[in-house]
C-alpha positions in Angstrom: 0.1 0.1 -0.2 2.0 3.1 -1.3 2.2 5.8 1.5 -0.1 8.4 -0.2 -2.1 10.9 1.3 -5.8 10.5 2.8 -5.9 7.0 3.6 -8.6 5.6 5.4 -7.6 2.7 7.9 -9.8 0.3 9.5 -8.6 -1.3 12.8 -10.6 -4.1 14.2 -10.1 -4.7 17.8 -8.3 -1.5 18.3 -9.3 -0.7 22.0 -7.1 -3.7 23.2 -3.4 -3.9 24.3 -1.4 -4.1 21.1 -4.4 -2.4 19.0 -4.5 0.8 20.9 -0.8 0.9 20.7 -0.9 0.4 17.0 -3.6 3.1 16.5 -1.2 5.6 18.3 1.6 4.7 16.3 -0.4 5.3 13.1 -2.2 8.6 14.4 1.3 10.1 15.4 3.3 8.8 12.2 0.8 9.7 9.7 -1.2 12.7 10.2 -2.9 12.4 6.8 -4.6 9.2 7.6 -8.1 8.8 9.1 -8.3 5.7 11.4 -11.6 4.1 12.3 -11.5 1.7 15.5 -14.0 -0.9 15.3 -14.2 -2.9 18.7 -16.8 -4.7 20.7 -15.5 -3.4 24.0 -15.3 -7.1 25.8 -13.3 -7.4 28.9 -10.1 -6.8 27.5 -11.1 -3.7 25.1 -10.8 -0.5 27.0 -11.9 2.8 25.8 -9.4 4.1 28.6 -6.3 2.8 26.2 -7.0 5.8 23.8 -8.3 8.5 26.0 -5.4 10.9 25.0 -6.3 10.7 21.5 -9.9 11.0 22.2 -9.3 14.6 24.1 -7.2 15.6 20.9 -10.1 15.0 18.8 -12.6 16.2 21.0 -11.2 19.6 20.4 -11.4 19.4 16.5 -14.1 20.3 14.2 -15.7 17.0 12.5 -13.8 17.8 9.1 -10.5 17.8 11.1 -11.1 14.6 13.1 -8.8 11.7 12.4 -9.9 9.1 14.8 -13.2 7.5 14.8 -14.4 4.8 17.3 -17.5 2.6 16.3 -18.5 -0.4 18.6 -19.5 -3.6 16.9 -18.9 -7.4 16.8 -16.6 -8.6 13.8 -18.6 -11.6 13.9 -21.9 -9.8 13.1 -21.8 -10.1 9.0 -25.1 -8.0 8.7 -23.5 -5.3 10.6 -20.2 -5.4 8.8 -21.8 -5.4 5.6 -23.8 -2.1 6.4 -20.7 -0.6 8.0 -18.4 -1.5 5.2 -21.0 0.0 2.5 -20.7 3.3 4.2 -17.0 3.7 4.0 -14.3 3.4 1.5 -11.5 1.5 3.6 -8.2 1.6 2.0 -6.8 -1.2 4.2 -7.9 -3.5 7.2 -5.5 -4.4 10.1 -7.4 -7.0 12.0 -6.5 -7.2 15.7 -10.1 -8.5 17.0 -9.5 -11.6 19.0 -9.7 -13.4 22.1 -6.0 -13.7 23.1 -5.7 -15.0 26.7 -4.6 -18.9 26.7 -5.7 -19.3 30.5 -9.3 -18.2 29.3 -9.6 -20.1 26.5 -9.0 -23.4 28.7 -12.0 -22.5 30.7 -14.7 -21.2 27.8 -13.5 -22.2 24.4 -16.7 -21.1 22.7 -15.6 -17.3 22.9 -12.5 -17.9 20.9 -14.2 -20.1 18.3 -16.8 -17.2 17.9 -14.2 -14.6 17.5 -11.3 -16.0 16.4 -12.6 -18.5 13.7 -16.5 -17.0 13.1 -15.0 -13.3 12.9 -12.2 -14.2 10.4 -14.9 -15.7 8.3 -17.3 -12.7 8.5 -14.0 -10.3 8.2 -13.1 -12.4 5.0 -16.4 -12.2 3.3 -16.7 -8.4 4.0 -13.2 -7.8 2.4 -14.3 -10.0 -0.3 -17.5 -8.3 -0.9 -16.5 -4.8 -0.7 -13.1 -5.2 -2.4 -10.8 -4.0 0.2 -7.3 -3.2 -1.4 -5.5 -4.8 1.5 -6.3 -6.8 4.5 -3.7 -7.5 7.3 -4.3 -10.1 9.7 -2.7 -10.1 13.3 -1.8 -13.7 14.4 0.5 -15.1 16.8 3.7 -17.4 17.1 1.5 -19.8 19.4 0.2 -21.5 16.1 3.6 -23.2 15.8 3.0 -24.8 19.0 6.0 -26.1 21.5 9.4 -25.9 19.9 12.3 -27.9 21.3 15.4 -25.9 22.2 18.0 -25.6 19.5 15.2 -25.1 16.6 13.4 -21.9 15.6 10.1 -21.6 13.4 9.9 -19.9 10.2 6.6 -18.8 8.1 6.4 -22.4 6.6 6.7 -24.3 9.5 4.0 -26.8 10.6 1.1 -25.1 12.7 0.9 -27.3 15.8 -1.3 -25.4 18.4 -1.7 -26.4 21.6 -4.6 -24.7 23.2 -8.0 -23.4 22.4 -6.8 -20.1 21.9 -3.7 -21.0 19.6 -5.6 -23.6 17.5 -8.5 -21.0 17.1 -5.9 -18.5 15.9 -4.6 -21.1 13.4 -8.1 -22.1 12.2 -8.9 -18.1 11.7 -5.2 -17.9 9.5 -6.3 -21.0 7.4 -9.7 -19.6 6.5 -8.3 -16.1 5.4 -5.5 -17.8 3.5 -8.3 -20.0 1.6 -10.2 -16.7 0.7 -6.9 -15.6 -0.6 -6.3 -18.7 -2.6 -10.2 -19.2 -3.6 -11.1 -15.4 -3.9 -8.2 -13.4 -4.3 -8.6 -11.2 -1.3 -5.4 -9.0 -0.9 -4.5 -11.0 2.4 -1.1 -10.7 4.5 -0.3 -12.3 7.9 1.8 -11.1 10.7 2.7 -13.5 13.5 4.2 -11.8 16.5 5.8 -13.0 19.7 4.9 -12.2 23.3 4.3 -8.1 23.4 4.9 -6.1 26.5 4.7 -2.3 26.9 2.0 0.1 28.3 -1.9 -0.5 28.2 -1.3 -4.3 28.6 -4.3 -5.9 30.4 -3.1 -6.8 33.8 -4.0 -10.6 33.9 -0.7 -10.9 31.5 2.5 -11.8 33.1 4.4 -8.6 33.0 1.7 -5.8 34.0 0.3 -8.6 36.6 3.9 -8.9 38.2 4.5 -5.1 38.3 1.1 -4.4 39.7 1.2 -7.4 42.3 4.7 -6.2 43.2 3.5 -2.8 43.7 0.6 -4.1 46.1 2.7 -6.4 48.1 1.0 -9.3 46.6 2.4 -12.5 45.7 2.8 -13.6 41.8 1.3 -16.8 40.7 3.7 -18.8 38.6 2.9 -21.6 36.5 4.9 -24.9 36.9 8.4 -24.0 37.7 8.8 -20.7 35.7 11.0 -22.0 33.0 8.8 -21.5 30.0 10.9 -19.6 27.2 9.2 -16.8 25.1 10.2 -14.4 22.6 9.8 -10.7 24.3 9.1 -8.0 21.8 8.3 -4.4 22.6 5.0 -3.3 21.4 6.4 -0.4 19.8 8.8 -2.6 17.7 5.8 -4.8 16.7 3.6 -1.7 15.8 6.7 -0.7 13.8 6.7 -4.2 11.9 2.9 -4.1 11.2 3.2 -0.8 9.9 6.1 -2.0 7.3 4.1 -5.2 6.4 1.0 -3.0 5.9 2.4 -0.8 3.4 5.3 -2.8 2.1 4.6 -6.5 2.6 3.9 -9.0 -0.4 0.0 -9.9 -0.6 -0.3 -13.7 0.2 2.8 -13.4 2.4 3.3 -14.3 6.1 5.8 -12.6 8.1 7.0 -13.7 11.9 8.0 -11.0 14.3 10.1 -12.1 17.3 12.1 -10.6 20.3 14.5 -11.6 23.1 14.2 -14.9 24.5 13.6 -15.0 28.4 12.1 -17.6 30.7 9.1 -16.4 32.8 11.4 -16.5 36.0 14.0 -14.3 34.3 11.2 -11.8 33.4 9.8 -11.6 36.8 13.8 -11.3 38.4 14.3 -8.3 36.1 10.9 -6.7 37.1 12.0 -7.0 40.8 15.4 -5.7 40.3 13.8 -2.6 38.7 11.3 -2.1 41.3 14.3 -2.7 43.9 12.8 -5.5 45.6 15.6 -7.9 46.9 13.5 -10.8 48.5 11.3 -11.3 45.6 11.2 -14.9 45.8 9.2 -14.7 48.9 6.2 -13.4 46.7 6.4 -16.3 44.4 3.6 -18.9 44.3 4.0 -21.8 42.3 0.7 -23.3 40.9 0.0 -26.2 38.7 0.9 -25.7 35.0 -1.8 -25.3 32.3 -2.7 -28.4 30.6 -0.9 -28.9 27.5 1.3 -26.1 28.2 4.0 -25.3 25.4 7.5 -24.8 27.1 9.0 -22.6 24.4 8.0 -20.6 21.5 11.1 -19.6 18.9 10.0 -17.7 16.0 12.6 -15.8 13.8 12.4 -12.6 11.9 14.8 -13.4 9.4 12.1 -12.8 6.5 10.8 -9.4 7.5 14.2 -8.4 8.4 15.4 -9.3 4.8 12.7 -7.9 2.6 11.6 -4.8 4.8 14.4 -3.9 7.0 12.7 -4.3 10.2 14.9 -4.6 13.4 13.7 -4.2 16.9 15.0 -1.0 18.6 14.3 -2.1 22.2 16.5 -4.2 24.4 14.4 -5.8 27.3 16.8 -5.4 30.1 17.1 -1.5 29.1 13.1 -1.1 27.9 11.5 -2.9 30.7 12.4 0.0 33.3 10.4 2.4 31.2 7.5 -0.1 31.0 7.7 -0.5 34.8 7.5 3.0 35.4 4.4 3.6 33.3 2.6 0.9 35.4 3.6 2.9 38.6 2.6 6.0 37.2 -0.6 4.9 35.9 -1.7 3.0 39.0 -5.3 4.2 38.8 -5.5 2.5 35.0 -4.8 -1.1 36.3 -6.5 -0.5 39.6 -9.6 0.2 37.8 -9.4 -2.8 35.8 -8.3 -5.2 38.8 -11.3 -4.1 40.7 -14.1 -5.5 38.1 -15.8 -8.7 38.5 -14.5 -10.2 35.3 -10.8 -9.8 36.6 -11.4 -11.0 39.8 -13.4 -14.0 39.1 -10.6 -15.2 36.6 -7.7 -14.4 38.9 -9.1 -16.2 41.6 -9.1 -19.4 39.3 -5.7 -18.4 37.8 -3.8 -17.8 41.0 -4.5 -21.2 42.2 -4.3 -22.9 39.1 -7.8 -24.2 38.8 -8.5 -24.9 35.2 -11.6 -26.6 35.0 
């Protein structure tokens, strides 16, 4: 998609963690773009994530406004059809998904509804309304558990382990079939574990920071040795931007960060908070059923073809992330006080999966 003026971009699921960071990235980098955020606002979709942009937009005239929020369900074909008919989108970036592995073990239906049914509904809308470009956000979890010494590339087999990752893999395949059969202009990007501001505090890093700040224990699944590739959300936003504009239609791009175990991540956070006896705050709970011990995507393709390189170093950038959560305590306290958070945390913190 050439960088020409006056593009209209639709971001689905833009009120979540990565989606809101990407919208802020686009809004800042491309003042000529108009951005629509289409989000159902489930428990992880948070209007507060884009309150700064909403505040700026409130002071502008209707003709000057560059950001529009629309509440809706990606798996509502009639609504999508009507919505697409009213607008002429130059591109769609699809973040709309259920993404929390723990929750998928408890309630797989929600994940099938959004991640599979939603992908199909979106593919139909893209086909019918001839959208010029459709970028789907996927995950490295579709490749499943990766033995040490090995990595996964874009052609690696899909071996998902959880209802979450299997629903994402299914969504990928549905969209790829629409590209092959109907010719929709599809691109897919598979990111590794993101971290940064505005992340739902059920996830490891914001949960650890907020619990450390509150003097609460940190639930650790299994022995804490799970290896993940940690990628700053700003680096991922940059990768998405490059694929959106310069990626090859029909192609998949992996994006990865730095490998750390969960325990290493927690120890780094504790060090940044000046907590010396942090082990006393660790509570080891039963691991997830079918847990993946290691994800290991590599980013050779996007580095080679699009010149992408991460600029954030985990051990350095985690300090700014810790400071953000310390400075925005009211943001995460509001979430952690809600029933939908408390009910799931009660189960998660004890390793109760059934």
